[in-house]
N, C-alpha and C positions, 0 to 999 in steps of 0.2 A: 570600451573601458580599459585603459592601459594597464591597470594593476590586476585585472581579473585573471584567475587561473581556473579553468573548468575542473570541477570535481565530479567524478563519474559514479554512477550507481545503477541499480537494477530495477528499482521501483520509482515511479514518477514523482510522488510527493516527497519521499525521503531524499531523492536526488535533488529536487528543487530546494528543499529545506537545507540540505548540506551545502549547496552553493550559496544560498543567502547567508548562512552563518559563517562560512569560510571567508566570504568577502568582508563580513563584519568583524572578523578577528578570531573565530573559534574553529579549530581544525578537528572535526569529529567524524567518526566513521558512520556510514549509512546504517549499519546494523545497530550501533549504539543509539542513534536517533530513533530507529524503529522501536527498540526496546523501551527507551525512556518515554516514547510517545504512546506506549501501551497499545501498539498497533494491531496485534494479532486478534483475530475473531473469526467467526463464520457467520455469514448473513444470507438470508433467503429473501429474494425480491421476486414477487410474482411477475410472470411474463405478461407484457401488455396484451398479447394475443394468445391466451392459453390454447394448447393444441397445435398451434403452428410454430411455437418456439418454447424452448425450455426456460425455466426460471433463471434469473440472474443469481448466480451463486458466487459470493465473494469471500475472500479470506482475510479481510481486514475491517477495521472500524470505519466510520463514515469519513469522507473527504474533509480535510482541514482540521478535524478533531485531533488527529495524530500530531500535526504541527503545533496546535495549541498546547497539548499535553507536554510535548518535548520542550517547548520554549518555557513553559511554566516551571518544569523541573530544573531548567538551566538558569532561571532568573533573567530570561531574555524577553524583552517586550516585543510581541508579535502584533502587527497590524493586519487585519483582514477587512478589506473594504470592497464595496461594490459600486461601480460608477453607474450613473443613470443612462449613459448612452456611449456609443463607440468613440466619439470624438473626445469626450471627457476622459474615458479610459485610456486612450492613446496619449493624451496630454499629461495625465497623471503619471503614466509609466515613464514618459520622456523626462519629466521633472525629477522623478526619483533616480533615474539613471544619471542625470547630470549631477546629482548630489552624492553619487558614489554608491548607491544601493543596487543590489541585484533584486529584480522583481519577480516574484512567483505569479504566474497567471494560469487560470483555469481555462481549458480549451476543449473543443470538440475535434477529435483526431481526424474526422472526415475532411476537414478543411486544411490540414497540414500537408503541404505538397510532398513531403518526404515520406509520408505514411503510405504503405501499400493497401491498408484496410479501406474498404469502401463502405464501412458501417459507421453510423453515428455513435460516438461514445464521448460524452461531454464531461466526464469526471477525471480528465487527464490534466496533469500539471507539467509545466515547463518553466525553466529559469531563464528569464530575459536579461541579457547583460549588455546588449548593444542595439542601437536603433538609429537609422538615418531615414532619408526621404523615401528610399526604395526597398531597403532590406532590414530584417531583424535578425539578431544573433542570439541564439538560445542554446541551452543545454537540455537535452532529453536523456532518456535512459540509454544504457549501453546497447540494448537491442536495436534502438533507433539511430545509433551512430554517435551518441554523445553530443559534442558541440556541433551545431548545425546552423546554416544560414537559410532563411526563407523570405519570400516577398512579404512586404508589409501588408499588402492586400490579403494574403493568405492568413496572416496572424490576426488581422482585424476580423475576418470572417469566423475564424476558429474561436475567438474570444466572444463574439456576439451570439453564437449559436444557442438556440433554446431547444435543440433536438437531442435525442439520445438519452443515455442513462445519467440521471442526476445533473441536469444542466445548471450552470451558475454563470449566466452571461455577465461579462465585464468584472468578474471577481479578481482581485489581485491582493498579494501578500507582500509584506516586507518586514524586516527586523531592524530595530535600533542597534546602536553599538553595544556589543556584548559587555557584561561586567568584567572588570579588570582581572579578577581572580579566575574567571573562566578562560581568559586568554593566556594567562601566565601559569596557571596550575590546574589545567582541566581535569587531570586524574583525580585530584582531591574532590572536586565538585562532583564528578561522576560517582565516586565511591559513596558519597553521602546520599545519592539519589537512586542508585541501582536497586537496592532491596525494596525501597518504597514502590518503585515502578513494578517490580516483580509481584509484590503483594497485591497491589491494586489490580493488575492484570489477572492474577490467579483468582482473586475474589470474583471478578466479573465473569471469568470463564467457567466458574463452578456454580454460579447462581442461575436459577431458572428465570430467563427473561422472555419466555414465551416461545412460540414455534418459529419465529423469524431470526432469532439471534443465538449464537453460541452453539453448544453441544446439541440442544434440542433441534436447532435448525439443521445441523448436519445429519441427525437421525431422520428428520423429515425428508431431507434430500435423498437419503438412502432408501427410504420406503417408497418414494415416488419413482426413483430411477429404475427400480425393478419392473415397473409397468410402462416405461417410455416406449417400448416397442409397439404397444397397443394404443397409447394415449396421444402420441405425437403424430401429426399428419405426414411428416416426412422424416422419420427417425434416421434413415440412412444418411441424411445431411445434417440433421440437428445434433445427433448424439456424438459423432466425431468432432463437431464444432465445440461442444462442451469440453471435450478433452483438450483440444487445441487452445481454448481459452484458459484453462487451468495451467497449461504448460507455458504459454507464451505471454498472456496478458498480465500486466502489472497487478491487476486486481484478482487474479486467479488464486484459488485456495492453496496450491502447493508452494508457490513462491515465498509466501510469508512464513512458512515453517522453516525454510532455509534461512531467512533473515533472522528469525527468532533464535534458532540454534546458534548462529554466528554471534548474536547479542549475548547469549548465555556464556559462550566460550570467551568472549572479550571481557565480560563481567567477572568470570572466574579468575582470569589473569589479574585484573585490576584489584579484586578483593582478596586474592590469594585464597580462594574458597573451593576446595575440592568437591563440595556438594553441588555446586553449580556445574562443574564439569560432568558429574553423573547425569544431571538432567539434560545437558547438551547432548550427551551420547544417546540418551533415550529419544531425543528429538530426531536424531539421525535415522532411527528406525521408523518414526512417523513419516519422515520424508520418503523413505523407501516404499512405504505403503501407499502414499499419495502417488508416487511414480507408477506403481502397479495398477492403481485405479485408472490413471490417465492412459496407460498402455491399453487397457481393456476398452476404454471409451473410443480412443482413436482407431482401434482395430475392429470396431463394431462391424459385423458382416452384413447388416441389413436384414434380409428375409429370415435368416436363421439365428437372429440375435437375442432371442428371449433368454436363453441360458447365460449368455455373456452378460446381459444386464443384471441378471440375478447375482452373478459373480461380482459385478460392480457394487451392487447394493450391499453384499456381504463385506466387501472390502471397506466401504464407507462406514458401516457399522463398527468394524474393527478399529478404524481410525478414530471414531467417536469414543469408543471405549478407551483407547490408548491416550487420547488427548485429555479426557476427563481424569484418568488416573495420573497423568503427568501434572496437570494443574492442581489437583488435590494434593499431590506430593510436594509440589513447589510451595504451596500455601503454608505448610508446616514450618520449614526453616524461615520463610519470609516473615511469618507472624512473629517469630522470635527476634530476627535481626533488624527488622524495619522499624525504627523509631520514627518520630515525626521528622520529615526531611528538613534540613537546615535552610 
């Protein structure tokens, strides 16, 4: 695609969405898309084999929901479709590329030849911008090298996989041309939407959605982490793996706190609102606490690790307290400033 310019990012879905929107005419930051997409959360997913693996603990809302939220806020039409088979999916992507779209595709990282991970994880997104008989050209996260080229066979396998976390075989996304005002005066559009997105996010993060979502899920993870030394079959392997996941995986809990802080900082500049700067600074402290929890997990000593896991649990409880206070605090100005979005 001759006119395509890769847009870099740190998280897979927001990187993919950023590339789709940029090609369609809207130049927006990854952090702004994450904030408008109301992407921050904490979710607890039971391990398929309890005792042998830790639960999947993610720091964001469900895949594709973020893109739907952000596009709705921006007035952009998002198409999310699922082809019935590999050949139909390939043909649909090729047709969209020829018409000038960048295509977001859901993939299993196990089959991407540039990934070092040998685990199945199917809730990953990449932006497809070029395709020929032998190779596909995609944009992945900065950690994976940004713009990459891989064999078409590898892409087909990755798209077709029904293994791993949250598989969506042959799912693909694309956006229509963006509204003229978003292309010519994006700051005005963003200012109209920022506080609404903050309010909706804060309302969700402060309500009780049960033990799998939000602050209650984080507290559940804290209570269980204290006992992982005794409840996991191989804690010396599994516990540091949780820390590496939180540090390096796009779905990990810590990464999205960094993105949300960056969103609040950008929002404060656009809205000329010092109160948002205050909450962005508070999120910096939350990031620090997440980093401390990760250090404790990755340095887990195995046989003598009970006390260390108790420290992890205490840190996660402190994070839950801090995040609850932050979102309760954000809800107060958001409720005053957020009228119905234009």
